[in-house]
C-alpha positions in Angstrom: 112.3 -148.3 -175.1 110.8 -151.5 -173.7 111.5 -153.2 -177.1 115.1 -152.0 -177.1 115.5 -153.4 -173.6 114.1 -156.8 -174.6 116.4 -156.9 -177.7 119.4 -156.1 -175.5 118.4 -158.9 -173.1 118.1 -161.4 -175.9 121.5 -160.4 -177.3 123.1 -160.8 -173.9 121.5 -164.2 -173.5 122.8 -165.2 -176.9 126.3 -164.0 -175.9 126.2 -166.0 -172.6 125.0 -169.1 -174.4 127.9 -168.8 -177.0 130.4 -168.3 -174.2 129.1 -171.4 -172.4 129.3 -173.4 -175.6 132.9 -172.3 -176.1 133.7 -173.3 -172.6 132.1 -176.7 -173.0 134.0 -177.2 -176.2 137.3 -176.3 -174.6 136.6 -178.6 -171.7 135.8 -181.5 -174.0 139.0 -180.9 -175.9 141.0 -180.9 -172.7 139.3 -184.1 -171.5 140.0 -185.8 -174.9 143.6 -184.7 -174.8 144.1 -186.0 -171.2 142.5 -189.4 -172.3 144.8 -189.6 -175.3 147.8 -188.8 -173.0 146.7 -191.5 -170.6 146.4 -194.0 -173.5 149.9 -193.1 -174.7 151.3 -193.5 -171.3 149.7 -196.9 -170.8 151.0 -197.9 -174.2 154.5 -196.9 -173.3 154.3 -198.7 -170.0 153.1 -201.9 -171.8 156.0 -201.6 -174.3 158.4 -201.2 -171.4 157.0 -204.3 -169.7 157.3 -206.3 -172.9 160.9 -205.2 -173.4 
């Protein structure tokens, strides 16, 4: 019974770690997307200024 409890705890920890990794990955993707959007906006502004 104690061993079963320990294994369940380990599995739960692994699941939590996986969820955290997924959240971090999504956050990184969102941050990169926002950075690219900002770059595009700045490029368009510079183009408008040139024209």
